C-alpha positions in Angstrom: 0.0 0.0 0.0 1.6 3.3 -1.2 1.4 6.3 1.2 -1.2 8.7 -0.3 -1.1 12.4 0.2 -3.9 14.3 2.0 -5.0 17.9 1.4 -6.6 19.3 4.6 -8.6 22.5 5.2 -9.3 24.3 8.4 -12.7 25.0 10.1 -12.6 28.5 8.7 -12.7 26.9 5.2 -16.1 25.3 5.7 -18.3 27.0 3.1 -20.4 29.9 4.2 -23.1 29.3 1.6 -24.4 26.4 -0.5 -24.2 26.5 -4.3 -27.5 26.3 -6.1 -26.9 25.0 -9.6 -30.4 25.8 -10.8 -29.7 29.5 -10.8 -26.9 29.1 -13.4 -28.0 26.2 -15.6 -28.2 27.2 -19.3 -31.6 25.4 -19.5 -33.7 25.4 -16.4 -35.3 22.1 -15.4 -38.9 21.7 -16.4 -41.3 22.4 -13.5 -42.5 19.8 -11.1 -46.2 19.3 -11.2 -48.9 19.2 -8.5 -50.2 15.6 -8.9 -53.8 16.7 -8.3 -54.0 19.7 -10.6 -51.1 18.9 -13.0 -50.1 22.5 -12.7 -46.6 23.7 -12.0 -45.7 23.2 -8.3 -45.2 26.1 -5.9 -43.3 26.2 -2.7 -46.6 26.5 -0.8 -47.7 23.2 -2.4 -44.8 21.5 -0.6 -45.4 23.0 2.9 -47.7 20.2 4.1 -44.9 17.7 3.3 -41.5 19.4 3.9 -40.3 22.2 6.2 -41.1 25.6 4.7 -37.4 26.5 4.3 -36.6 23.3 2.5 -39.7 23.9 0.3 -38.4 27.4 -0.6 -35.0 26.1 -1.4 -36.5 23.4 -3.6 -38.1 26.0 -5.9 -35.4 28.6 -5.8 -34.0 29.1 -9.4 -32.8 32.7 -8.7 -30.1 32.6 -6.0 -26.8 30.9 -6.9 -25.7 31.1 -3.3 -27.8 30.4 -0.2 -26.4 31.1 3.2 -25.7 28.2 5.5 -27.2 28.9 9.0 -24.6 29.3 11.7 -26.2 26.5 13.8 -25.7 24.1 10.8 -22.1 25.2 10.2 -21.4 24.6 13.9 -22.6 21.0 13.6 -20.7 20.7 10.3 -17.5 21.4 12.3 -17.8 18.0 14.0 -16.5 16.4 10.8 -16.0 19.0 8.1 -13.9 19.9 6.2 -13.3 16.4 5.0 -9.9 15.3 3.5 -9.1 15.2 -0.2 -6.6 12.4 -0.9 -4.3 11.7 -3.8 -4.7 8.0 -4.3 -1.1 7.2 -5.0 -1.6 3.5 -4.0 -4.3 3.0 -6.5 -2.3 4.9 -9.2 0.6 2.5 -8.6 -1.6 -0.6 -8.6 -3.1 0.5 -12.0 0.3 1.6 -13.3 -1.5 4.6 -14.8 -0.2 8.1 -15.6 -3.5 9.5 -14.4 -3.6 11.4 -11.1 -6.5 10.1 -9.0 -8.0 12.0 -6.1 -10.9 11.2 -3.9 -12.9 13.3 -1.5 -13.3 11.2 1.7 -16.8 11.7 3.0 -16.6 8.5 5.0 -15.0 10.3 7.9 -18.4 11.7 9.1 -19.8 10.3 12.4 -22.2 8.2 10.5 -19.7 7.1 7.8 -21.1 8.9 4.8 -21.9 12.2 3.1 -25.6 12.0 4.0 -25.2 14.1 7.2 -24.6 17.2 5.0 -28.3 17.4 4.3 -29.7 15.6 7.3 -28.4 18.4 9.6 -30.1 21.3 7.8 -33.3 19.5 7.2 -33.6 18.6 10.9 -32.6 22.1 11.8 -35.3 23.7 9.6 -38.0 21.4 11.0 -37.0 22.2 14.6 -36.9 25.9 13.9 -40.4 25.7 12.5 -41.7 23.9 15.6 -42.1 20.5 14.1 -41.9 17.6 16.6 -41.9 14.5 14.4 -40.2 13.6 11.1 -40.3 10.6 8.8 -38.1 9.3 6.1 -37.0 6.3 3.9 -33.7 4.7 3.6 -32.1 2.1 1.3 -28.8 0.9 2.6 -29.3 2.8 5.8 -26.8 5.6 5.2 -29.4 8.3 5.0 -31.5 6.8 7.8 -28.5 6.8 10.1 -27.6 10.4 9.3 -31.1 11.7 9.9 -31.4 9.6 13.1 -28.4 11.4 14.5 -29.5 14.9 13.3 -33.1 14.3 14.6 -31.7 13.3 18.0 -29.4 16.4 18.1 -32.4 18.7 17.5 -34.8 16.8 19.7 -37.1 15.4 17.0 -38.8 12.0 16.9 -38.0 10.0 13.8 -39.6 7.0 12.0 -37.5 5.4 9.2 -39.0 3.1 6.6 -36.0 0.9 5.5 -36.2 -1.1 2.3 -37.0 -4.7 3.4 -34.1 -6.3 1.6 -31.6 -3.9 3.2 -33.3 -4.2 6.6 -32.3 -7.9 6.5 -29.0 -7.6 4.5 -27.7 -4.8 6.7 -28.9 -5.4 10.3 -26.1 -3.2 11.8 -27.3 -0.1 9.9 -30.7 -0.7 11.6 -28.9 -1.0 14.9 -27.1 2.3 14.4 -30.4 4.1 13.7 -32.1 2.5 16.7 -29.0 3.4 18.9 -29.5 7.1 17.9 -33.2 6.8 18.9 -35.1 6.3 15.7 -37.9 3.8 15.1 -37.0 1.6 12.1 -39.7 -0.2 10.1 -39.1 -2.7 7.3 -40.8 -1.6 4.1 -43.2 -2.5 2.7 -45.0 -2.8 6.0 -48.6 -3.2 7.3 -48.4 0.1 9.0 -49.6 2.2 6.0 -52.2 2.0 3.3 -49.5 2.0 0.6 -47.6 -0.8 2.3 -50.6 -3.0 2.9 -51.6 -2.7 -0.7 -48.1 -3.6 -2.0 -47.9 -6.6 0.4 -51.4 -7.8 -0.6 -50.5 -7.6 -4.3 -47.1 -9.2 -3.9 -46.5 -10.8 -0.4 -42.9 -11.7 -1.2 -41.9 -8.3 -2.4 -38.6 -7.1 -0.8 -39.2 -3.4 -1.3 -37.7 -0.5 -3.1 -36.9 3.1 -2.3 -40.1 4.1 -4.1 -42.1 1.9 -1.8 -40.4 3.2 1.3 -40.9 6.8 0.2 -44.7 6.2 -0.2 -44.9 4.9 3.4 -42.9 7.7 4.9 -44.9 10.3 3.0 -48.2 8.8 4.0 -47.2 8.7 7.7 -46.0 12.3 7.6 -49.2 13.5 6.0 -51.4 11.7 8.5 -49.5 12.6 11.7 -50.0 16.0 13.4 -46.9 18.3 13.5 -44.9 15.9 11.4 -42.8 16.5 8.2 -41.0 14.3 5.8 -37.3 14.6 5.0 -35.7 13.2 1.8 -32.1 12.1 1.4 -31.7 12.4 -2.3 -33.3 13.2 -5.7 -34.7 16.7 -4.9 -33.0 20.0 -5.5 -32.7 21.1 -1.9 -30.7 17.9 -1.0 -28.3 18.6 -3.9 -27.9 22.1 -2.6 -26.9 21.0 0.9 -24.4 18.4 -0.6 -22.6 21.2 -2.5 -20.3 21.6 0.5 -18.4 18.5 -0.8 -17.5 20.1 -4.2 -16.9 23.6 -2.8 -14.3 22.2 -0.3 -12.8 20.0 -3.1 -12.3 23.0 -5.3 -10.1 24.6 -2.6 -8.2 21.4 -2.0 -7.5 20.7 -5.7 -6.0 24.2 -5.8 -3.8 23.2 -2.9 -2.7 20.2 -4.9 -1.9 22.5 -7.8 -4.3 20.6 -10.2 -7.8 20.8 -11.6 -9.9 17.8 -12.4 -10.3 16.7 -16.1 -13.0 14.2 -14.9 -15.3 14.3 -11.9 -17.1 11.1 -10.9 -19.9 10.3 -8.4 -22.0 7.2 -7.9 -25.7 7.7 -8.7 -28.8 6.5 -7.0 -31.0 9.6 -6.7 -28.2 12.2 -7.1 -27.0 13.4 -3.6 -23.5 12.0 -4.0 -22.9 12.9 -7.7 -24.4 16.4 -7.4 -22.5 17.2 -4.2 -19.1 16.6 -5.8 -20.0 17.8 -9.3 -22.2 20.9 -9.3 -19.6 23.3 -7.8 -17.1 22.3 -10.6 -19.8 22.2 -13.3 -20.5 26.0 -12.9 -17.1 26.7 -14.5 -18.2 24.7 -17.5 -21.3 26.9 -17.8 -19.1 30.0 -18.2 -16.6 28.3 -20.6 -13.7 28.6 -18.2 -13.3 24.9 -18.0 -14.2 21.8 -20.0 -14.4 19.1 -17.3 -16.2 15.8 -17.9 -18.7 14.7 -15.3 -19.6 11.0 -15.0 -22.5 9.6 -13.0 -21.9 5.9 -12.2 -25.1 3.9 -11.7 -25.8 0.1 -11.3 -26.3 -2.0 -14.4 -29.4 -3.4 -12.6 -31.0 0.0 -12.2 -30.0 2.1 -15.3 -32.3 5.1 -15.3 -29.7 7.5 -16.6 -28.4 5.3 -19.4 -31.6 3.5 -20.4 -34.5 5.2 -18.8 -37.1 7.5 -20.5 -37.4 11.3 -19.9 -41.0 11.7 -18.7 -43.0 13.1 -15.8 -43.2 10.4 -13.2 -43.9 10.0 -9.5 -41.0 9.9 -7.0 -42.6 7.1 -5.1 -44.4 3.8 -5.9 -47.9 4.8 -4.6 -48.1 8.1 -6.5 -48.1 10.4 -3.4 -45.2 12.7 -4.5 -45.2 15.6 -7.0 -44.7 14.7 -10.6 -41.0 15.1 -11.5 -39.6 15.6 -15.0 -37.0 12.9 -14.9 -35.1 10.0 -16.5 -37.0 7.1 -15.1 -37.5 3.3 -15.3 -41.1 3.8 -14.0 -42.2 4.4 -10.4 -43.2 0.8 -10.0 -39.8 -0.6 -11.2 -38.7 -3.4 -9.0 -34.9 -3.4 -8.9 -32.7 -6.4 -8.3 -31.5 -7.0 -4.7 -28.0 -5.7 -5.2 -25.9 -4.8 -2.2 -25.6 -1.1 -3.2 -29.0 -0.5 -1.6 -28.7 3.3 -1.8 -28.6 3.1 -5.6 -31.8 1.0 -6.1 -34.0 4.0 -7.1 -36.1 4.1 -10.3 -35.6 7.8 -11.2 -33.3 10.8 -11.2 -33.9 14.3 -10.1 -35.1 17.0 -12.5 -31.8 18.8 -12.6 -29.6 15.8 -13.3 -32.1 14.7 -16.0 -32.0 18.1 -17.7 -28.2 18.1 -17.5 -28.1 14.7 -19.2 -30.5 15.8 -21.9 -28.3 18.9 -22.5 -25.1 16.7 -22.8 -23.5 18.6 -19.9 -22.9 15.4 -17.9 -22.4 11.7 -18.8 -23.6 8.4 -17.3 -22.3 4.9 -17.2 -23.8 1.7 -15.8 -21.6 -0.7 -14.0 -22.2 -4.4 -13.1 -22.1 -5.5 -9.5 -19.1 -7.8 -9.8 -17.0 -5.0 -11.4 -17.8 -2.7 -8.5 -16.7 -5.2 -5.9 -13.5 -5.9 -7.9 -12.8 -2.2 -7.9 -13.7 -1.9 -4.2 -11.3 -4.8 -3.3 -8.4 -3.2 -5.3 -9.1 0.2 -3.6 -9.1 -1.4 -0.2 -5.8 -3.2 -0.8 -4.1 -0.1 -2.3 -5.6 2.7 -0.2 -6.6 0.9 3.0 -10.2 2.0 3.1 -13.0 -0.5 2.6 -15.6 1.5 0.6 -19.4 1.3 0.7 -20.9 -0.7 -2.3 -22.4 2.5 -3.5 -19.1 4.4 -3.6 -17.6 1.4 -5.3 -19.4 2.4 -8.5 -17.5 5.7 -8.6 -14.3 3.8 -7.9 -15.0 1.4 -10.8 -15.7 4.4 -13.1 -12.5 6.1 -12.0 -10.5 2.9 -12.7 -12.0 2.7 -16.2 -10.9 6.3 -16.9 -7.5 5.7 -15.5 -7.1 2.6 -17.7 -8.1 4.7 -20.7 -5.5 7.3 -19.8 -2.9 4.6 -19.6 -3.8 3.3 -23.1 -3.7 6.9 -24.5 -0.5 7.8 -22.6 -2.3 10.8 -21.1 -1.9 12.2 -17.6 -5.6 12.9 -16.8 -6.6 14.3 -13.4 -9.5 12.3 -12.0 -11.6 13.2 -8.9 -14.2 11.0 -7.4 -16.4 11.1 -4.3 -15.9 8.4 -1.7 -19.3 8.9 -0.1 -19.1 6.2 2.5 -17.1 3.3 4.1 -18.2 -0.3 3.9 -17.3 -1.5 7.4 -21.0 -2.4 8.0 -21.2 -4.1 4.5 -18.9 -7.0 5.1 -21.6 -9.6 4.5 -21.6 -8.4 0.9 -17.8 -8.6 0.7 -18.0 -12.2 2.2 -20.4 -13.2 -0.6 -18.2 -11.6 -3.2 -15.1 -13.4 -2.0 -17.0 -16.7 -1.9 -18.2 -16.2 -5.5 -21.8 -15.9 -4.5 -22.6 -12.5 -6.0 -23.9 -12.2 -9.5 -24.7 -9.5 -12.0 -28.2 -8.4 -12.8 -29.3 -7.0 -16.1 -32.5 -5.3 -17.2 -33.8 -6.1 -20.7 -35.1 -3.6 -23.2 -38.4 -5.3 -23.0 -38.6 -4.8 -19.2 -37.8 -1.1 -19.6 -40.4 -0.6 -22.3 -43.1 -2.5 -20.4 -42.5 -0.5 -17.3 -42.5 2.9 -18.9 -44.9 2.7 -21.8 -47.9 4.1 -19.9 -46.1 7.1 -18.3 -47.4 9.6 -20.8 -50.9 8.9 -19.5 -50.0 10.3 -16.1 -50.3 13.9 -17.4 
């Protein structure tokens, strides 16, 4: 294992404001629609579901910079700024002329980047006088983050955890319960949406779309309760921009600028956090960086989905979002990257893909675990299965640089560690993991009726 070089910032370098990419996009995303009226959504339409401040941030296409509240920055100081690392060990293992850097978000108290949005969302709910919040979680990274943030601000939290992950990752459930949250395997019998799904398919192991439906239903039916979302929507991407804003300063310390920026992609929180602050320089023509979103081959909404208005959840409770989607009732395979098993992408990412401002690749499960194992052996960090998609994409680009004899600068987001995912690694080393592919026929069958929604 080669010693890798770290680039560290001070507390004073924590961003004072989040970056709002919607204010500077060449083409604004299409409006989300009220599911009842099919009219463009307003911030007020979201007030029953989200905190008022998160609702306003969601619809803000005017302000490029939104101030981070001092209370949020104070909690950020527990783990931010996070290190930027030159991955010399990985470079040596690949024998590549490329320079590979990663932003290490795994150093947060919950082991992932998710706390960057959990803290402000819980803060805004507390400030508004909310007492209870609900959410969904796939692999448990978001659920763990919101559990800690909720406890910090004195809020009661109910987490609907996708059933397959509830059983695959029992220690993530333990973390959430240790922080004081109630964790329910989804689909469950505790909501109308869950009961219907179980009745229709008793053996269904759940999806993020299902868990969102249950969390939204509970929030809407519980007094003084709001829902908090860990990905997909614009206010979440806004909060995650602290990752890329710090990375900009750190790349300058390293005396380099990325030719390629990579993040794994489930709903967009990881990818947007590392990418959007750098992307703004492409908008102005100052830079020509490539941006690559790495998604699972088994859930390929960016590479093979259709661009349509669709629901963000399975039951159809959420606003209609203009997005690349596999259909809100898409049932993804039970891969271990539970945080990436989501049927659609946010409106901003979808528009950026349509405008050819960012790229997407889909990666098979076995390739991600091979990349994760190489990274662990060369850098000493066992990555989360989700982050391993970004590592695999970075390795692909480093190999291309080697073939071309080019010294590319590659930056990716290590959004979480895999120390609670060792069952998946055990299965990989035993040869028990397989790849899952989605056929064109499946995609067509699942999306052919989406136009009828509006």
